[in-house]
N, C-alpha and C positions, 0 to 999 in steps of 0.2 A: 352309194359307192362310200366305199372307207377311204383313208389315207392313214397314216403311221409312216413313224419315223422311226425304224426300228434298233437303230443303231443307240437312240437315246428313248425307245419306250419297243423295248422286243417282248412282252406283255401284250400291247398293242389296247389300251385301258384310254389312250386319248386321240379321237380321233379328230384329224384334222381339215374334215373337207370342209370344212364350213370357216376355218379361218385360213386356207390358203388354198383360195380359189383359183387362184390364177396357177399355182402349181398340178391343183389338180386338173385342170383344162389341157397344162399340156401333157397331162403320162396319156392324156383319153387322146389324143392327138395323135402322140406315140404309138399307140397302138392300136388307133386305126388302121393306123397306116400299115402297120406291120402285118395286122390282118386280112387289108388290101392287098399284098405282095405277096401273101401267102409264105413270110418267112420273115425269119428275122437275122438272116445271116447274106453277105454279098452276093451275089446274082441275079438273075433274072427272075421275073416277078413268074407264078406258079401258079397253079389254078390253086384255091383256098375253097374246100366243101365243106367252109364252117356255116356259113349262113341259113343255110338250109339245116342243119342238124341243132346249130346253137340259136336258139331262136332268141334268147337273152343281146343279141346281140343288130336286133333290127335297125336299130340305131343307127345303126353306121351308115344305112341307105337315103337316111336324111341328108 
């Protein structure tokens, strides 16, 4: 995984993933919830056809 502060490092030269584990975990949790809901906007959950298509997201099932 990669984590950059784009306001300070727009060229993505310094990966902060090791120095910001709490922030990385929070962003991963937020992404997981968005994928599970099938949407990033308010409203009811919708079917997300991503898991069979996006094999790199298998960790969500853990």
